[in-house]
Backbone as a printed PyTorch tensor [residue, N CA C, xyz], in Angstrom:
tensor([[[ 6.9190, -3.1600, 22.9590],
         [ 7.2980, -3.1980, 21.5780],
         [ 8.7450, -2.8550, 21.4340]],

        [[ 9.3340, -3.2950, 20.3690],
         [10.7870, -3.1280, 20.1940],
         [11.0590, -2.1160, 19.0850]],

        [[12.1010, -1.2730, 19.3110],
         [12.5730, -0.2940, 18.2830],
         [14.0970, -0.4530, 18.2400]],

        [[14.6300, -0.0950, 17.0370],
         [16.0460, -0.1790, 16.7980],
         [16.5760,  1.2620, 16.8410]],

        [[17.6320,  1.4590, 17.6470],
         [18.1930,  2.8190, 17.8590],
         [19.6380,  2.8070, 17.3190]],

        [[19.9150,  3.8210, 16.4440],
         [21.2070,  3.9070, 15.7780],
         [21.8680,  5.2150, 16.3040]],

        [[23.2030,  5.1650, 16.4350],
         [23.9800,  6.3730, 16.8230],
         [25.0360,  6.5430, 15.7500]],

        [[25.2390,  7.7890, 15.2980],
         [26.1240,  8.0790, 14.2360],
         [27.2860,  8.9760, 14.6710]],

        [[28.4240,  8.9120, 13.9730],
         [29.5580,  9.7900, 14.1110],
         [30.0300,  9.9030, 15.5460]],

        [[30.1550, 11.1030, 16.0500],
         [30.6850, 11.3470, 17.4070],
         [29.8160, 10.7210, 18.4540]],

        [[28.5290, 10.5720, 18.2500],
         [27.6200,  9.9310, 19.2390],
         [27.9870,  8.4570, 19.3870]],

        [[28.2640,  7.8500, 18.2790],
         [28.7050,  6.4170, 18.3150],
         [29.9690,  6.2800, 19.1310]],

        [[30.8460,  7.2000, 18.9210],
         [32.1540,  7.1330, 19.6710],
         [31.9320,  7.4540, 21.1270]],

        [[31.1310,  8.4510, 21.4430],
         [30.8520,  8.8130, 22.7960],
         [30.1830,  7.6780, 23.6620]],

        [[29.2230,  7.0440, 23.0180],
         [28.4620,  5.9740, 23.6890],
         [29.1380,  4.6310, 23.6430]],

        [[30.0600,  4.4440, 22.6510],
         [30.7590,  3.1630, 22.5340],
         [29.8990,  2.0640, 21.8910]],

        [[28.8310,  2.4830, 21.2360],
         [27.8980,  1.5840, 20.6160],
         [27.2480,  2.2210, 19.4090]],

        [[27.0560,  1.4880, 18.3370],
         [26.4610,  2.1030, 17.1620],
         [24.9880,  1.7380, 17.0320]],

        [[24.5060,  0.7320, 17.6970],
         [23.1260,  0.2900, 17.5040],
         [22.6490, -0.5060, 18.7810]],

        [[21.4110, -0.2500, 19.2170],
         [20.8430, -1.0480, 20.2430],
         [19.3960, -1.3000, 19.9360]],

        [[18.8130, -2.3210, 20.4930],
         [17.3750, -2.5720, 20.4370],
         [16.7990, -2.2520, 21.8150]],

        [[15.7110, -1.4470, 21.8130],
         [15.0710, -1.0450, 23.0570],
         [13.6870, -1.5990, 23.1310]],

        [[13.2150, -1.9270, 24.3070],
         [11.8640, -2.2980, 24.5990],
         [11.1750, -1.0760, 25.1320]],

        [[10.1750, -0.5640, 24.4590],
         [ 9.4820,  0.6010, 24.9310],
         [ 7.9450,  0.3230, 25.0570]],

        [[ 7.2490,  1.2000, 25.7300],
         [ 5.7890,  1.0010, 25.9080],
         [ 5.0970,  1.3020, 24.5910]],

        [[ 3.8500,  0.8030, 24.4540],
         [ 3.1080,  0.9690, 23.2470],
         [ 2.7720,  2.4410, 22.9150]],

        [[ 2.7780,  3.3120, 23.9090],
         [ 2.4850,  4.6980, 23.6660],
         [ 3.7400,  5.5600, 23.7790]],

        [[ 4.9050,  5.0120, 23.4500],
         [ 6.1120,  5.7120, 23.6390],
         [ 6.2540,  6.9220, 22.6950]],

        [[ 6.8260,  7.9900, 23.2100],
         [ 7.1150,  9.1710, 22.4390],
         [ 8.5280,  9.6060, 22.7970]],

        [[ 8.9150, 10.8340, 22.5540],
         [10.2040, 11.3850, 22.7770],
         [10.7050, 11.1570, 24.1830]],

        [[ 9.8880, 11.5630, 25.2240],
         [10.3270, 11.4430, 26.5770],
         [10.5200,  9.9740, 27.0210]],

        [[ 9.6260,  9.0990, 26.5800],
         [ 9.7620,  7.6600, 26.9460],
         [10.9660,  7.0690, 26.2940]],

        [[11.2600,  7.4840, 25.0340],
         [12.4500,  6.9630, 24.3740],
         [13.7390,  7.3710, 25.0770]],

        [[13.8230,  8.6280, 25.4560],
         [15.0180,  9.1310, 26.1890],
         [15.1120,  8.4370, 27.5400]],

        [[13.9690,  8.2290, 28.2180],
         [14.0030,  7.5570, 29.5210],
         [14.4840,  6.0690, 29.3650]],

        [[14.0190,  5.4240, 28.3100],
         [14.4880,  4.0630, 28.0220],
         [15.9960,  4.0330, 27.7700]],

        [[16.4770,  5.0280, 27.0320],
         [17.9090,  5.0880, 26.7180],
         [18.7130,  5.2510, 28.0290]],

        [[18.2350,  6.1340, 28.8880],
         [18.9340,  6.3730, 30.1980],
         [18.9750,  5.0850, 30.9890]],

        [[17.8730,  4.3300, 31.0340],
         [17.8080,  3.0950, 31.7430],
         [18.7230,  2.0810, 31.1680]],

        [[18.8360,  1.9970, 29.8210],
         [19.6940,  0.9790, 29.1580],
         [21.1530,  1.2950, 29.2330]],

        [[21.4940,  2.5820, 28.9790],
         [22.9350,  2.9490, 28.9090],
         [23.5070,  3.7840, 30.0660]],

        [[22.5960,  4.2660, 30.9090],
         [23.0110,  5.1000, 32.0150],
         [22.9580,  6.5770, 31.7080]],

        [[22.4950,  7.3540, 32.6280],
         [22.2720,  8.7820, 32.4630],
         [23.5120,  9.5230, 31.9350]],

        [[24.6390,  9.2440, 32.5870],
         [25.8440,  9.9440, 32.2140],
         [26.2770,  9.5840, 30.8040]],

        [[26.1730,  8.3330, 30.4420],
         [26.5830,  7.9170, 29.0780],
         [25.6970,  8.5600, 27.9650]],

        [[24.4210,  8.7550, 28.2740],
         [23.4790,  9.2270, 27.3050],
         [23.4990, 10.7570, 27.1620]],

        [[24.2330, 11.4520, 27.9960],
         [24.2810, 12.9240, 28.0270],
         [24.5130, 13.5180, 26.6090]],

        [[25.4660, 12.9810, 25.7950],
         [25.6870, 13.6090, 24.4890],
         [24.4260, 13.4990, 23.5690]],

        [[23.5950, 12.4860, 23.7220],
         [22.4440, 12.3390, 22.9290],
         [21.3290, 13.3430, 23.2710]],

        [[21.4030, 13.8110, 24.5310],
         [20.4030, 14.7730, 25.0180],
         [20.6450, 16.2100, 24.6760]],

        [[21.8070, 16.4830, 24.0710],
         [22.1440, 17.8640, 23.7550],
         [21.1330, 18.4170, 22.7310]],

        [[20.8870, 19.7240, 22.8410],
         [19.8760, 20.3600, 21.9920],
         [20.1340, 20.3040, 20.5350]],

        [[21.3940, 20.2320, 20.1440],
         [21.7650, 20.2450, 18.7040],
         [21.7820, 18.8700, 18.0580]],

        [[21.4020, 17.8040, 18.7960],
         [21.3390, 16.4700, 18.2600],
         [19.9490, 16.2590, 17.6390]],

        [[19.9470, 15.8140, 16.4260],
         [18.6450, 15.5600, 15.7170],
         [18.2040, 14.0200, 15.9460]],

        [[16.9380, 13.8790, 15.8820],
         [16.3820, 12.5260, 15.9450],
         [15.5880, 12.2490, 14.6620]],

        [[15.9220, 11.1140, 14.0320],
         [15.2170, 10.7360, 12.8290],
         [14.4360,  9.4400, 13.1360]],

        [[13.2010,  9.4190, 12.7680],
         [12.3880,  8.2110, 12.8900],
         [12.0860,  7.6760, 11.5050]],

        [[12.5670,  6.5060, 11.2560],
         [12.4690,  5.8860,  9.8760],
         [12.9480,  6.8570,  8.7970]],

        [[14.0800,  7.4220,  9.0850],
         [14.8560,  8.3440,  8.1820],
         [14.1710,  9.6230,  7.9000]],

        [[13.3250, 10.0760,  8.8650],
         [12.6980, 11.4200,  8.6990],
         [12.9550, 12.1630, 10.0280]],

        [[13.5730, 13.3220,  9.8890],
         [13.8840, 14.1860, 11.0590],
         [12.6220, 14.6170, 11.7330]],

        [[12.5920, 14.4050, 13.0400],
         [11.4470, 14.8570, 13.8640],
         [11.8540, 15.9300, 14.7840]],

        [[11.1040, 17.0580, 14.7390],
         [11.4590, 18.2440, 15.5620],
         [10.7030, 18.2230, 16.8610]],

        [[ 9.4580, 17.8560, 16.8890],
         [ 8.6620, 17.8780, 18.0870],
         [ 8.4890, 16.4640, 18.6810]],

        [[ 7.3990, 16.2240, 19.3370],
         [ 7.1370, 14.9040, 19.8760],
         [ 6.7530, 13.9630, 18.7590]],

        [[ 6.7810, 12.7190, 19.0750],
         [ 6.4090, 11.7320, 18.0690],
         [ 5.8630, 10.5090, 18.7630]],

        [[ 5.1810,  9.6350, 18.0130],
         [ 4.6770,  8.3780, 18.5570],
         [ 5.4470,  7.2120, 17.8760]],

        [[ 6.0330,  6.3870, 18.6580],
         [ 6.7250,  5.2450, 18.0400],
         [ 5.8680,  4.0950, 17.7920]],

        [[ 6.2390,  3.2900, 16.7920],
         [ 5.5470,  2.0320, 16.4650],
         [ 6.5080,  0.9280, 16.5230]],

        [[ 6.0330, -0.2760, 16.7580],
         [ 6.8960, -1.4880, 16.7930],
         [ 7.7120, -1.5490, 15.5000]],

        [[ 8.9940, -1.7610, 15.7160],
         [ 9.8810, -1.9590, 14.5730],
         [10.4580, -0.6490, 13.9800]],

        [[10.1470,  0.5110, 14.5760],
         [10.6590,  1.7840, 14.0950],
         [12.2060,  1.7590, 14.2210]],

        [[12.8250,  2.5520, 13.3390],
         [14.2360,  2.7890, 13.3640],
         [14.4470,  4.2440, 13.8130]],

        [[15.1400,  4.4100, 14.9490],
         [15.4120,  5.7430, 15.4800],
         [16.8940,  5.9700, 15.3040]],

        [[17.2340,  7.1240, 14.6840],
         [18.6490,  7.5040, 14.5400],
         [18.8810,  8.7870, 15.2810]],

        [[20.0020,  8.8140, 16.0530],
         [20.4680, 10.0690, 16.6760],
         [21.6450, 10.5860, 15.8310]],

        [[21.4970, 11.8360, 15.4050],
         [22.4700, 12.4310, 14.4640],
         [23.0760, 13.6660, 15.1310]],

        [[24.3930, 13.6740, 15.1930],
         [25.0650, 14.8610, 15.7450],
         [25.0020, 15.9790, 14.7520]],

        [[25.3380, 17.2170, 15.1400],
         [25.3930, 18.3300, 14.1630],
         [26.4170, 18.0230, 13.0730]],

        [[26.1360, 18.4400, 11.8970],
         [27.0160, 18.1670, 10.7610],
         [27.9070, 19.3890, 10.5950]],

        [[29.1710, 19.2020, 10.5420],
         [30.1300, 20.2450, 10.2440],
         [30.9740, 19.8390,  9.0840]],

        [[31.4710, 20.8380,  8.4020],
         [32.3030, 20.5530,  7.2200],
         [33.3420, 21.6390,  7.0670]],

        [[34.1420, 21.3980,  6.0740],
         [35.2030, 22.3770,  5.8790],
         [35.6990, 22.3720,  4.4880]]])
């Protein structure tokens, strides 16, 4: 199944890409998604996405624990928000 992955702000700059489409297994969850990202972009490149303070939103809803992906889902990686 295919999912659309978006990267915002500093993550977009760090990875050099704002959006990719990934092919993941039918029973994909958090660990499978991160593994597919590593395979697609390289472990070193994906390091900023794996940081503890990065949020994951599935279809515009922040997910704290594990999740199950469905075909066509939109996954967004969001860096911590800072302001001044």
